[in-house]
N, CA, C and O of each residue as an XYZ file, in Angstrom:
748
protein
N     -33.634     19.421     31.287
C     -34.709     20.209     30.511
C     -33.877     21.399     29.947
O     -33.900     21.585     28.730
N     -33.155     22.206     30.740
C     -32.535     23.581     30.264
C     -31.606     23.119     29.112
O     -31.712     23.626     27.995
N     -30.400     21.840     29.475
C     -29.567     21.466     28.513
C     -30.355     20.998     27.206
O     -29.680     21.277     26.216
N     -31.435     20.443     26.910
C     -32.027     19.694     25.896
C     -32.544     21.263     25.024
O     -32.165     21.405     23.861
N     -33.417     22.379     25.696
C     -33.591     23.640     25.149
C     -32.758     24.100     24.659
O     -32.917     24.390     23.473
N     -31.513     24.389     25.275
C     -30.100     25.003     24.602
C     -29.571     24.319     23.262
O     -29.262     24.955     22.255
N     -29.513     23.006     23.388
C     -29.099     22.323     22.248
C     -30.181     22.453     20.888
O     -29.783     22.519     19.725
N     -31.433     22.471     21.248
C     -32.478     22.569     20.393
C     -32.592     23.847     19.619
O     -32.860     23.918     18.420
N     -32.317     25.045     20.588
C     -32.504     26.417     20.190
C     -30.829     26.668     19.387
O     -30.887     27.334     18.353
N     -29.643     26.261     19.740
C     -28.690     25.904     18.985
C     -28.837     25.434     17.535
O     -28.565     26.222     16.629
N     -29.264     24.159     17.261
C     -29.492     23.590     16.094
C     -30.762     24.448     15.305
O     -30.794     24.569     14.081
N     -31.493     24.852     15.956
C     -32.574     25.625     14.931
C     -31.759     26.875     14.546
O     -31.661     27.121     13.344
N     -31.184     27.662     15.407
C     -30.523     28.590     14.838
C     -29.156     28.745     13.807
O     -28.734     29.763     13.258
N     -28.696     27.519     13.763
C     -27.777     27.058     12.746
C     -28.147     26.543     11.522
O     -27.328     26.334     10.627
N     -29.741     26.249     11.393
C     -30.215     25.734     10.318
C     -30.134     26.356      9.073
O     -29.986     25.864      7.955
N     -30.251     27.490      9.429
C     -30.009     28.589      7.946
C     -28.891     29.609      8.494
O     -28.641     29.948      9.650
N     -28.291     29.990      7.247
C     -27.055     31.055      7.025
C     -27.978     32.347      7.666
O     -29.139     32.665      7.411
N     -26.919     33.001      8.664
C     -27.042     34.409      8.934
C     -27.124     35.309      7.479
O     -27.916     36.230      7.280
N     -26.315     34.909      6.718
C     -26.263     35.756      5.391
C     -26.819     34.798      4.375
O     -26.451     33.630      4.252
N     -27.855     35.478      3.568
C     -28.542     34.478      2.646
C     -27.741     34.324      1.181
O     -26.986     35.154      0.674
N     -28.026     33.365      0.796
C     -27.629     33.162     -0.457
C     -28.074     34.513     -1.461
O     -29.156     35.093     -1.368
N     -27.037     34.846     -2.382
C     -27.540     35.987     -3.358
C     -27.512     35.011     -4.660
O     -26.666     34.125     -4.786
N     -28.314     35.218     -5.407
C     -28.445     34.735     -6.915
C     -28.392     35.966     -7.588
O     -28.855     36.971     -7.049
N     -27.759     36.015     -8.974
C     -27.873     36.968     -9.841
C     -27.659     36.356    -11.305
O     -27.775     35.177    -11.641
N     -27.289     37.558    -12.157
C     -27.089     37.320    -13.859
C     -25.764     37.860    -14.184
O     -25.436     38.921    -13.654
N     -25.045     37.329    -14.904
C     -23.822     37.920    -15.185
C     -23.728     37.553    -16.751
O     -23.552     36.380    -17.079
N     -23.859     38.667    -17.796
C     -23.927     40.041    -17.326
C     -25.574     40.329    -16.503
O     -26.581     39.621    -16.535
N     -25.364     41.454    -15.905
C     -26.622     41.858    -15.240
C     -27.424     42.366    -16.068
O     -28.611     42.041    -16.099
N     -26.871     43.280    -16.898
C     -27.732     43.993    -18.331
C     -27.078     43.623    -19.655
O     -25.847     43.593    -19.640
N     -27.671     43.349    -20.750
C     -27.345     42.710    -22.073
C     -28.135     43.568    -22.738
O     -29.265     43.848    -22.338
N     -27.543     44.122    -23.945
C     -27.925     44.747    -25.129
C     -27.881     43.965    -26.198
O     -26.702     43.618    -26.272
N     -28.620     43.363    -27.285
C     -28.531     42.680    -28.372
C     -29.329     43.129    -29.366
O     -30.130     44.058    -29.263
N     -29.091     42.397    -30.443
C     -29.771     42.668    -31.754
C     -30.902     41.551    -32.043
O     -30.819     40.488    -31.429
N     -31.944     41.756    -32.950
C     -32.956     40.853    -33.067
C     -31.919     40.047    -33.810
O     -30.963     40.545    -34.404
N     -32.249     38.486    -33.709
C     -31.454     37.498    -34.202
C     -30.328     36.942    -33.454
O     -30.036     35.749    -33.524
N     -29.698     37.778    -32.748
C     -28.451     37.619    -31.692
C     -28.826     36.127    -31.185
O     -29.947     35.622    -31.120
N     -27.717     35.629    -30.884
C     -28.046     34.347    -29.967
C     -26.558     34.786    -28.791
O     -25.462     35.154    -29.214
N     -26.836     34.656    -27.632
C     -25.897     35.238    -26.654
C     -26.181     34.137    -25.183
O     -27.053     33.274    -25.088
N     -25.476     34.394    -24.486
C     -25.159     33.696    -22.922
C     -25.279     34.522    -22.045
O     -24.883     35.684    -22.127
N     -25.891     33.976    -21.014
C     -26.182     34.827    -19.706
C     -25.954     33.599    -18.469
O     -26.633     32.586    -18.302
N     -24.767     34.069    -17.687
C     -24.368     32.986    -16.667
C     -25.590     33.270    -15.161
O     -25.913     34.419    -14.861
N     -25.984     32.370    -14.586
C     -26.791     32.620    -13.381
C     -25.412     31.887    -12.082
O     -24.791     30.829    -11.983
N     -25.480     33.087    -11.367
C     -24.177     32.809    -10.694
C     -24.636     33.173     -9.240
O     -25.421     34.115     -9.129
N     -24.255     32.570     -8.217
C     -24.495     32.860     -6.681
C     -23.182     33.120     -5.774
O     -22.048     32.681     -5.965
N     -23.594     33.856     -4.859
C     -22.885     33.796     -3.472
C     -23.240     33.043     -2.396
O     -24.315     33.151     -1.807
N     -22.345     32.263     -2.116
C     -23.278     30.735     -1.311
C     -22.078     30.795      0.057
O     -20.924     30.368      0.021
N     -22.683     31.372      1.055
C     -21.585     31.619      2.025
C     -21.586     30.261      2.876
O     -20.559     30.100      3.536
N     -22.457     29.358      2.968
C     -22.339     28.182      3.847
C     -22.782     27.044      2.540
O     -23.594     27.164      1.623
N     -21.979     26.069      2.870
C     -22.103     24.821      2.021
C     -23.453     24.367      1.823
O     -24.196     24.179      2.787
N     -23.864     24.156      0.485
C     -25.317     23.358      0.159
C     -24.924     22.164     -0.615
O     -23.814     22.018     -1.126
N     -25.782     21.419     -0.667
C     -25.961     20.205     -1.204
C     -26.540     20.292     -2.543
O     -26.536     19.234     -3.172
N     -27.094     21.437     -3.184
C     -27.813     21.266     -4.424
C     -28.316     22.676     -4.583
O     -28.120     23.673     -3.889
N     -28.957     22.509     -5.586
C     -29.972     23.930     -6.034
C     -30.919     23.521     -6.942
O     -30.633     22.582     -7.684
N     -32.064     24.084     -7.025
C     -33.063     24.132     -8.227
C     -33.781     25.525     -8.381
O     -34.296     26.160     -7.461
N     -33.731     25.834     -9.515
C     -34.521     27.556     -9.669
C     -35.599     27.282    -10.938
O     -35.829     26.262    -11.586
N     -36.046     28.373    -10.993
C     -36.693     28.875    -12.105
C     -36.072     29.719    -12.509
O     -35.190     30.202    -11.799
N     -36.337     30.248    -13.929
C     -35.986     31.654    -14.902
C     -37.273     32.228    -15.586
O     -38.000     31.457    -16.212
N     -37.496     33.221    -15.510
C     -38.647     33.777    -16.334
C     -38.060     34.953    -17.126
O     -37.019     35.523    -16.800
N     -38.836     35.283    -18.231
C     -38.744     36.379    -18.977
C     -39.635     36.257    -20.110
O     -40.229     35.211    -20.371
N     -39.732     37.357    -20.806
C     -40.960     37.738    -21.591
C     -40.479     36.848    -23.013
O     -39.505     37.167    -23.694
N     -41.468     35.557    -23.328
C     -41.086     34.678    -24.341
C     -41.331     35.479    -25.914
O     -40.836     34.987    -26.928
N     -42.079     36.647    -25.954
C     -42.261     37.134    -27.145
C     -40.961     38.134    -27.520
O     -40.988     38.792    -28.561
N     -39.794     38.200    -26.570
C     -38.861     39.114    -26.875
C     -37.603     37.805    -26.952
O     -36.870     37.908    -27.936
N     -37.367     36.851    -26.197
C     -36.409     36.089    -26.011
C     -37.061     34.480    -26.184
O     -38.228     34.144    -25.984
N     -35.874     33.590    -26.634
C     -36.428     32.433    -26.468
C     -35.133     31.570    -26.424
O     -34.172     31.826    -27.151
N     -35.152     30.417    -25.435
C     -33.948     29.631    -25.026
C     -33.553     28.804    -26.404
O     -34.255     28.030    -27.055
N     -32.279     29.202    -26.613
C     -31.447     28.897    -27.649
C     -31.116     27.336    -27.587
O     -30.670     26.758    -28.578
N     -31.348     26.693    -26.404
C     -30.430     25.404    -26.125
C     -30.861     25.160    -24.567
O     -31.424     26.046    -23.923
N     -30.522     23.783    -23.980
C     -30.810     23.606    -22.516
C     -29.586     24.476    -21.780
O     -28.553     24.814    -22.358
N     -29.870     24.729    -20.575
C     -28.673     25.155    -19.713
C     -27.799     24.268    -19.632
O     -27.996     23.063    -19.470
N     -26.425     25.020    -19.779
C     -25.040     24.172    -19.100
C     -25.106     24.450    -17.638
O     -25.338     25.529    -17.092
N     -24.866     23.313    -17.108
C     -24.641     23.410    -15.696
C     -23.318     23.580    -15.084
O     -22.365     22.836    -15.316
N     -23.301     24.456    -14.399
C     -21.652     24.717    -13.857
C     -20.843     23.731    -13.583
O     -21.384     22.649    -13.357
N     -19.527     23.796    -13.530
C     -18.654     22.559    -13.338
C     -18.507     22.514    -11.974
O     -17.520     21.825    -11.719
N     -19.068     22.957    -10.919
C     -19.096     22.513     -9.555
C     -20.150     21.614     -9.296
O     -20.032     20.919     -8.287
N     -21.152     21.482     -9.993
C     -22.340     20.873     -9.828
C     -22.312     19.311    -10.786
O     -21.647     19.227    -11.818
N     -23.068     18.248    -10.289
C     -23.618     17.179    -11.104
C     -24.797     17.644    -11.489
O     -25.568     18.238    -10.735
N     -25.107     17.285    -13.252
C     -26.619     17.420    -13.462
C     -27.352     16.455    -12.639
O     -27.008     15.368    -12.174
N     -28.590     17.203    -12.562
C     -29.600     16.379    -11.857
C     -30.887     16.517    -12.862
O     -31.008     17.414    -13.695
N     -31.645     15.664    -12.674
C     -33.172     15.916    -13.292
C     -34.173     16.856    -12.606
O     -34.803     16.570    -11.587
N     -34.247     18.051    -13.308
C     -35.500     18.804    -12.723
C     -36.907     18.649    -13.142
O     -37.273     18.724    -14.314
N     -37.693     18.426    -12.112
C     -38.968     17.625    -12.777
C     -39.791     18.603    -12.991
O     -40.970     18.249    -13.018
N     -39.566     19.854    -13.175
C     -40.676     20.885    -13.668
C     -40.124     21.103    -15.292
O     -40.735     21.874    -16.031
N     -38.856     20.316    -15.793
C     -38.285     20.290    -17.068
C     -37.482     21.301    -17.476
O     -36.862     21.221    -18.536
N     -37.413     22.340    -16.685
C     -36.293     23.525    -17.565
C     -34.932     23.262    -17.248
O     -34.058     24.062    -17.582
N     -34.610     21.957    -16.484
C     -33.234     21.819    -16.480
C     -32.085     22.810    -15.412
O     -30.855     22.825    -15.388
N     -32.852     23.381    -14.804
C     -32.320     24.419    -14.083
C     -32.053     23.662    -12.498
O     -32.820     24.029    -11.607
N     -31.105     22.737    -12.183
C     -30.955     22.076    -11.206
C     -29.551     21.375    -11.059
O     -28.962     21.029    -12.083
N     -29.075     21.186     -9.992
C     -27.784     20.625     -9.869
C     -27.442     20.421     -8.384
O     -27.852     21.122     -7.459
N     -26.487     19.169     -8.282
C     -26.123     18.617     -6.968
C     -24.784     18.333     -6.610
O     -23.988     17.743     -7.342
N     -24.539     18.772     -5.443
C     -22.996     18.886     -5.047
C     -22.180     17.581     -4.995
O     -22.582     16.718     -4.214
N     -21.375     17.400     -5.537
C     -20.217     16.117     -5.369
C     -20.664     15.572     -3.997
O     -20.868     16.401     -3.110
N     -20.863     14.063     -3.694
C     -21.262     13.769     -2.603
C     -19.542     13.671     -1.891
O     -18.559     13.713     -2.631
N     -19.452     13.567     -0.696
C     -20.249     14.022      0.376
C     -20.056     15.565      0.717
O     -20.693     16.110      1.618
N     -19.257     16.130      0.035
C     -19.351     17.796      0.109
C     -20.228     18.771     -0.368
O     -20.860     18.541     -1.399
N     -20.349     19.748      0.186
C     -20.941     20.787     -0.149
C     -20.386     22.050     -1.221
O     -19.199     22.248     -1.481
N     -21.264     22.648     -1.634
C     -20.587     23.967     -2.329
C     -20.837     25.305     -1.746
O     -21.974     25.678     -1.459
N     -19.822     26.000     -1.577
C     -19.835     27.408     -1.122
C     -18.790     28.282     -1.735
O     -17.724     27.817     -2.137
N     -19.081     29.486     -1.804
C     -18.127     30.257     -2.339
C     -18.667     31.393     -2.989
O     -19.887     31.454     -3.140
N     -17.771     32.495     -3.480
C     -18.541     33.784     -4.227
C     -18.315     33.574     -5.850
O     -17.392     32.928     -6.348
N     -19.200     34.156     -6.452
C     -19.209     33.793     -7.889
C     -19.480     32.321     -8.364
O     -18.955     31.957     -9.417
N     -20.290     31.428     -7.630
C     -20.286     30.217     -7.967
C     -21.385     30.137     -9.236
O     -22.531     30.584     -9.276
N     -20.578     29.363    -10.317
C     -21.724     29.369    -11.436
C     -22.747     28.364    -11.244
O     -22.464     27.241    -10.827
N     -24.076     28.768    -11.569
C     -24.859     27.477    -11.416
C     -25.064     26.711    -12.835
O     -24.973     25.532    -13.177
N     -25.443     28.156    -13.632
C     -25.773     27.684    -15.026
C     -25.234     28.592    -15.933
O     -24.539     29.506    -15.491
N     -25.505     28.463    -17.510
C     -24.913     28.984    -18.691
C     -26.389     28.955    -19.335
O     -26.800     27.891    -19.798
N     -27.130     30.023    -19.367
C     -28.014     30.050    -20.344
C     -28.062     30.789    -21.463
O     -27.703     31.967    -21.459
N     -28.582     30.076    -22.708
C     -28.387     30.643    -24.045
C     -29.624     31.001    -24.720
O     -30.470     30.144    -24.976
N     -29.780     32.329    -25.044
C     -31.040     32.739    -25.708
C     -30.818     32.889    -27.303
O     -29.808     32.558    -27.924
N     -31.975     33.456    -27.808
C     -31.979     34.123    -29.193
C     -32.783     35.160    -29.062
O     -33.905     34.999    -28.583
N     -32.423     36.162    -29.393
C     -33.276     37.527    -29.323
C     -34.362     37.508    -30.733
O     -34.001     37.520    -31.910
N     -35.749     37.475    -30.220
C     -36.660     36.998    -31.148
C     -37.251     38.422    -31.781
O     -37.386     38.519    -33.001
N     -37.613     39.572    -30.850
C     -38.251     40.847    -31.439
C     -37.755     41.855    -30.584
O     -37.408     41.653    -29.420
N     -37.715     43.249    -31.333
C     -37.397     44.526    -30.354
C     -37.808     44.619    -29.444
O     -38.994     44.290    -29.490
N     -37.387     45.020    -28.153
C     -38.314     45.085    -27.023
C     -37.373     45.033    -25.658
O     -36.165     45.002    -25.893
N     -37.696     45.022    -24.510
C     -36.981     44.568    -23.242
C     -37.652     43.737    -22.720
O     -38.847     43.629    -22.993
N     -36.925     42.814    -21.686
C     -37.288     41.964    -20.685
C     -36.530     41.626    -19.526
O     -35.322     41.418    -19.641
N     -37.066     41.554    -18.496
C     -36.486     41.112    -16.932
C     -36.071     39.550    -17.018
O     -36.859     38.697    -17.426
N     -34.991     39.315    -16.670
C     -34.672     37.827    -16.381
C     -34.812     37.737    -14.994
O     -34.111     38.517    -14.349
N     -35.597     36.921    -14.329
C     -35.975     36.587    -12.843
C     -35.979     35.151    -12.463
O     -36.747     34.254    -12.810
N     -34.974     35.133    -11.691
C     -34.801     33.843    -10.822
C     -35.581     33.885     -9.740
O     -35.634     34.811     -8.931
N     -36.289     32.715     -9.717
C     -36.740     32.313     -8.205
C     -37.057     30.837     -7.959
O     -36.995     30.017     -8.875
N     -37.411     30.500     -6.662
C     -37.587     29.242     -6.418
C     -38.910     28.875     -5.879
O     -39.249     29.682     -5.014
N     -39.644     28.088     -6.053
C     -40.987     28.034     -5.547
C     -41.217     27.208     -4.285
O     -41.030     26.032     -3.973
N     -41.767     28.454     -3.599
C     -41.941     27.891     -1.899
C     -42.549     26.628     -1.957
O     -43.429     26.341     -2.770
N     -42.007     25.722     -0.944
C     -42.714     24.512     -0.422
C     -41.999     23.170     -1.857
O     -42.041     21.960     -1.635
N     -41.509     23.664     -2.991
C     -40.947     22.777     -4.013
C     -39.802     22.075     -3.317
O     -38.855     22.804     -3.024
N     -39.727     20.994     -3.048
C     -38.421     20.296     -2.452
C     -37.332     20.393     -3.193
O     -36.233     20.727     -2.751
N     -37.616     20.065     -4.535
C     -36.933     20.278     -5.775
C     -36.024     21.671     -6.161
O     -34.997     21.770     -6.832
N     -36.761     22.608     -5.521
C     -35.945     24.035     -5.767
C     -35.625     24.687     -4.462
O     -36.198     24.376     -3.418
N     -34.624     25.670     -4.553
C     -33.904     26.218     -3.481
C     -32.553     25.625     -3.180
O     -32.110     24.687     -3.842
N     -31.991     26.099     -2.319
C     -30.676     25.737     -1.798
C     -30.805     24.643     -0.468
O     -31.059     25.189      0.606
N     -30.658     23.218     -0.453
C     -30.717     22.609      1.006
C     -29.323     23.025      1.416
O     -28.416     23.323      0.640
N     -29.269     23.006      2.720
C     -28.035     23.287      3.546
C     -27.356     22.170      3.386
O     -28.079     21.213      3.109
N     -25.965     21.890      3.477
C     -25.165     20.707      4.068
C     -24.972     20.626      5.519
O     -25.174     21.645      6.180
N     -24.606     19.545      6.096
C     -24.297     19.307      7.329
C     -23.280     20.157      7.621
O     -22.359     20.343      6.825
N     -23.359     20.779      8.843
C     -24.149     20.329      9.899
C     -25.738     20.604     10.275
O     -26.405     20.108     11.183
N     -26.100     21.536      9.291
C     -27.492     21.834      9.389
C     -28.542     20.507      9.550
O     -28.172     19.412      9.126
N     -29.408     20.612      9.965
C     -30.372     19.472     10.172
C     -30.960     19.089      8.861
O     -31.408     19.952      8.106
N     -30.974     17.810      8.563
C     -31.784     17.418      7.086
C     -32.905     18.310      6.868
O     -33.718     18.607      7.743
N     -32.926     18.790      5.488
C     -34.132     19.219      5.266
C     -34.200     20.955      5.133
O     -35.087     21.689      4.697
N     -32.970     21.219      5.661
C     -32.907     22.617      6.073
C     -32.401     23.338      4.641
O     -31.357     23.034      4.064
N     -33.411     24.413      4.163
C     -32.918     25.339      3.157
C     -32.274     26.757      3.475
O     -32.523     27.340      4.530
N     -31.705     27.109      2.816
C     -30.658     28.402      3.217
C     -31.766     29.615      2.557
O     -32.467     29.368      1.575
N     -31.778     30.551      3.063
C     -32.387     32.166      2.679
C     -31.696     32.573      1.445
O     -30.485     32.722      1.283
N     -32.574     32.719      0.670
C     -31.773     33.223     -0.693
C     -32.670     34.587     -1.126
O     -33.876     34.681     -0.897
N     -31.796     35.711     -1.846
C     -32.021     36.778     -2.488
C     -31.935     36.743     -3.844
O     -31.023     36.062     -4.315
N     -32.727     37.361     -4.643
C     -32.752     37.275     -6.134
C     -32.546     38.476     -6.741
O     -33.352     39.337     -6.390
N     -31.558     38.884     -7.702
C     -31.548     40.039     -8.132
C     -31.818     39.844     -9.973
O     -31.237     39.112    -10.775
N     -32.793     40.706    -10.140
C     -33.175     40.367    -11.929
C     -32.086     41.100    -12.542
O     -31.410     42.031    -12.104
N     -32.059     40.504    -13.615
C     -31.177     40.963    -14.821
C     -32.130     41.593    -15.925
O     -33.333     41.336    -15.979
N     -31.536     42.359    -16.710
C     -32.384     42.798    -17.990
C     -31.700     42.705    -19.345
O     -30.480     42.741    -19.504
N     -32.722     42.566    -20.419
C     -32.168     42.370    -21.757
C     -32.652     43.385    -22.517
O     -33.871     43.477    -22.378
N     -32.173     44.221    -23.297
C     -32.731     45.327    -24.298
C     -32.421     44.635    -25.488
O     -31.251     44.257    -25.538
N     -33.306     44.288    -26.709
C     -33.186     44.008    -27.836
C     -33.322     44.971    -28.997
O     -34.515     45.146    -29.244
N     -32.591     45.596    -29.726
C     -32.654     46.510    -30.660
C     -32.933     45.638    -32.017
O     -32.603     44.461    -32.164
N     -33.606     46.454    -32.979
C     -34.022     45.906    -34.443
C     -32.467     45.960    -34.920
O     -31.566     46.734    -34.600
N     -32.493     44.792    -35.851
C     -31.210     44.482    -36.600
C     -30.971     45.622    -37.357
O     -31.949     46.169    -37.867
N     -29.647     46.180    -37.564
C     -29.154     47.062    -38.284
C     -29.607     47.109    -39.454
O     -29.801     45.960    -39.853
N     -29.971     48.149    -40.478
C     -30.030     47.766    -41.775
C     -29.119     48.277    -42.863
O     -29.351     48.731    -43.983
N     -27.936     48.047    -42.140
C     -26.694     48.491    -43.231
C     -26.427     47.435    -44.191
O     -26.044     46.323    -43.828
N     -26.625     47.762    -45.455
C     -26.355     46.822    -46.727
C     -24.999     46.010    -46.489
O     -23.982     46.562    -46.071
N     -25.062     44.897    -46.738
C     -23.976     43.999    -46.696
C     -22.816     44.504    -48.196
O     -23.190     44.995    -49.261
N     -21.463     44.185    -47.796
C     -20.756     44.456    -48.967
C     -21.222     44.060    -50.325
O     -21.163     44.788    -51.316
N     -21.709     42.794    -50.286
C     -22.145     42.346    -51.571
C     -23.186     43.441    -52.379
O     -23.141     43.915    -53.514
N     -24.091     43.603    -51.307
C     -24.913     44.479    -51.932
C     -24.573     45.656    -52.565
O     -25.141     46.051    -53.582
N     -23.285     46.483    -51.773
C     -22.712     47.782    -52.491
C     -22.336     46.872    -53.974
O     -22.865     47.222    -55.029
N     -21.640     46.008    -53.941
C     -20.779     45.466    -55.307
C     -22.196     45.545    -56.485
O     -22.189     46.316    -57.445
N     -23.250     44.674    -56.197
C     -24.260     44.602    -57.161
C     -24.853     46.213    -57.484
O     -25.247     46.542    -58.603
N     -24.838     47.110    -56.332
C     -25.055     48.330    -56.998
C     -24.231     48.912    -57.702
O     -24.462     49.561    -58.721
N     -23.158     48.698    -57.164
C     -22.118     49.358    -58.461
C     -21.996     48.846    -59.640
O     -21.795     49.636    -60.561
N     -22.078     47.475    -59.922
C     -22.200     47.052    -61.253
C     -23.535     47.468    -62.074
O     -23.574     47.755    -63.270
N     -24.524     47.441    -61.244
C     -25.561     48.125    -62.019
C     -25.454     49.342    -62.524
O     -25.716     49.631    -63.691
N     -25.019     50.197    -61.563
C     -24.794     51.678    -62.040
C     -23.727     51.669    -63.259
O     -24.039     52.256    -64.295
N     -22.749     51.160    -63.181
C     -21.783     50.965    -64.380
C     -22.535     50.263    -65.477
O     -22.244     50.739    -66.575
N     -23.290     49.417    -65.524
C     -23.870     49.044    -66.691
C     -24.927     50.095    -67.218
O     -25.143     50.174    -68.427
N     -25.508     50.810    -66.416
C     -26.764     51.870    -66.702
C     -25.800     52.949    -67.361
O     -26.297     53.286    -68.436
N     -24.540     53.650    -67.103
C     -23.428     54.348    -67.487
C     -23.355     53.918    -68.900
O     -23.743     54.538    -69.890
N     -22.828     52.826    -68.836
C     -22.101     52.229    -70.023
C     -23.345     52.164    -71.236
O     -23.101     52.415    -72.415
N     -24.540     51.831    -70.796
C     -25.623     51.570    -71.747
C     -25.960     53.122    -72.304
O     -26.107     53.392    -73.496
N     -26.037     53.942    -71.364
C     -26.450     55.368    -71.820
C     -25.571     55.742    -72.813
O     -26.058     56.316    -73.787
N     -24.090     55.494    -72.776
C     -23.275     56.013    -73.725
C     -23.235     55.257    -74.870
O     -22.799     55.750    -75.910
N     -23.678     53.997    -74.811
C     -24.025     53.340    -76.115
C     -25.072     54.118    -76.955
O     -24.876     54.536    -78.096
N     -26.370     54.274    -76.130
C     -27.444     55.122    -76.925
C     -26.923     56.551    -77.278
O     -27.409     57.152    -78.237
N     -26.146     56.983    -76.671
C     -25.891     58.553    -77.242
C     -24.830     58.183    -78.546
O     -25.062     58.822    -79.572
N     -24.071     57.535    -78.578
C     -23.519     57.140    -80.034
C     -24.106     56.630    -81.143
O     -23.653     56.617    -82.288
N     -25.124     56.217    -80.750
C     -25.867     55.611    -81.642
C     -26.712     56.383    -82.583
O     -27.403     55.796    -83.415
């Protein structure tokens, strides 16, 4: 009986990593202008091998819009995300993925309006298609503990600096006015 309890206790204590997975954005802070299209990577520190991952990313849709589907990192195989956001990957069978700065996905955004927004990653508790399922030797169905660090995007109004063509047209117009004025004086 004591042996069984010890084995069960050991299995339970190894079902989750002592060090949680950490998910963040790279760059952590981004400054762009209205109309810019830019990329942000979702990266993770994964201390123990995982079989896959699924996440949600939220942001102010009045400030940003996704400029295309997420591009899943090269360590993962693309897998269907039931919530439709495309933020899911599965490790190549039969190994798991672990490491520092593991690229989960690259997100492409378009800056719609001046302002700022927080990029926030999360996993819905109880949703078995989100989170980080642990690889063997963890018991089947074990998920790693995860911490999330928010990112930030600041969007400034587009610069109002005239284009070179504008200066050329302005110069031609002024030259025309000067030339026309000289003709009037001589007449």
